C-alpha positions in Angstrom: -51.7 -28.6 19.8 -48.3 -30.0 18.8 -46.7 -32.9 20.6 -43.1 -32.4 21.4 -42.3 -36.0 20.9 -43.4 -35.9 17.2 -41.0 -34.5 14.7 -42.1 -31.3 12.9 -43.3 -31.9 9.4 -41.8 -29.6 6.8 -43.7 -28.7 3.7 -42.6 -30.5 0.5 -41.7 -28.8 -2.7 -45.2 -29.1 -4.2 -46.8 -27.8 -1.1 -44.4 -24.8 -1.0 -45.2 -24.1 -4.6 -48.9 -24.2 -3.9 -48.5 -21.8 -1.0 -46.4 -19.4 -3.0 -49.0 -19.4 -5.9 -51.7 -18.7 -3.3 -49.7 -15.8 -1.9 -49.1 -14.4 -5.4 -52.9 -14.6 -6.1 -53.7 -13.0 -2.7 -51.2 -10.1 -3.3 -52.5 -9.6 -6.9 -56.0 -8.6 -5.5 -54.5 -5.4 -4.1 -52.6 -4.3 -7.1 -54.1 -1.7 -9.4 -53.9 -2.4 -13.1 -50.8 -0.7 -14.4 -51.3 2.1 -16.9 -48.2 2.6 -19.0 -46.5 6.0 -19.3 -47.2 6.0 -23.0 -50.9 5.6 -22.4 -50.8 8.5 -19.9 -49.0 10.7 -22.5 -51.7 9.8 -25.1 -54.4 10.9 -22.7 -52.5 14.2 -22.2 -52.2 14.7 -25.9 -55.9 14.0 -26.4 -56.7 16.7 -23.8 -54.4 19.2 -25.5 -56.0 18.5 -28.9 -59.4 19.0 -27.3 -58.4 22.4 -26.0 -57.0 23.3 -29.4 -60.3 22.3 -31.0 -62.1 24.6 -28.6 -59.9 27.5 -29.7 -60.8 26.7 -33.3 -64.5 26.7 -32.5 -64.1 30.1 -30.8 -62.3 31.4 -33.9 -59.0 32.2 -32.1 -56.3 33.0 -34.5 -53.5 32.2 -32.0 -53.4 29.8 -29.1 -53.5 31.2 -25.6 -50.1 31.4 -23.9 -50.7 28.8 -21.3 -51.9 26.3 -23.8 -49.1 27.1 -26.2 -46.5 26.6 -23.4 -48.1 23.3 -22.4 -47.9 22.1 -26.0 -44.3 23.1 -26.4 -43.3 21.3 -23.2 -45.2 18.2 -24.2 -43.8 18.0 -27.8 -40.3 19.0 -26.7 -40.1 16.3 -24.1 -41.0 13.6 -26.7 -39.2 14.6 -29.9 -36.7 17.4 -30.7 -37.5 17.4 -34.4 -41.2 17.9 -33.9 -40.4 20.7 -31.4 -38.4 22.4 -34.2 -41.2 21.8 -36.6 -43.6 23.4 -34.1 -41.4 26.6 -34.2 -43.1 29.8 -33.1 -46.2 29.4 -35.1 -49.2 29.5 -32.6 -51.9 28.9 -35.2 -54.3 26.2 -34.0 -54.1 24.2 -37.3 -50.4 24.1 -37.3 -50.1 23.1 -33.7 -52.8 20.4 -34.1 -50.9 18.9 -37.0 -47.7 18.7 -34.9 -49.7 17.2 -32.0 -51.1 14.5 -34.4 -47.6 13.7 -35.5 -46.6 13.4 -31.8 -49.5 11.0 -31.2 -48.3 8.9 -34.1 -45.0 8.5 -32.3 -46.8 7.7 -29.1 -48.9 5.1 -30.8 -45.8 3.4 -32.3 -44.4 3.4 -28.8 -47.6 1.9 -27.3 -47.5 -0.9 -29.9 -43.9 -1.7 -29.0 -44.8 -1.8 -25.3 -47.5 -4.4 -26.0 -45.0 -6.8 -27.6 -45.1 -10.1 -25.7 -42.4 -10.7 -23.2 -41.3 -14.0 -21.8 -43.2 -15.0 -18.6 -41.4 -15.4 -15.3 -40.6 -19.0 -14.6 -41.7 -20.2 -11.2 -39.5 -23.0 -9.9 -41.5 -26.1 -8.8 -38.6 -27.7 -6.9 -35.8 -25.8 -5.1 -32.4 -26.1 -6.7 
């Protein structure tokens, strides 16, 4: 119970900082770990390569149309030169080689994303 005669105490700068850090920790519990777009693209390329390997095992000379169109969309969205290299050749070996080259680009991108960035500075005292 507060007494009206006593002045209200305001939190000092250190106390406000502690409260803010506690709030940040509390909010962080509910955040899901972020999976970068490049990692998702790498997973998609792995799935496409797996499907191409299954076509190789079955002895298919050409990729099925749905798989072919998925590969063309995937490669075309990432690199125009690789899309041109893909051409109209639907042989599993050729398509797998182009997808491996695409994965190389994605891995380079993933390495660049992991470069350290400066941390956000939390002000201890209001300015």
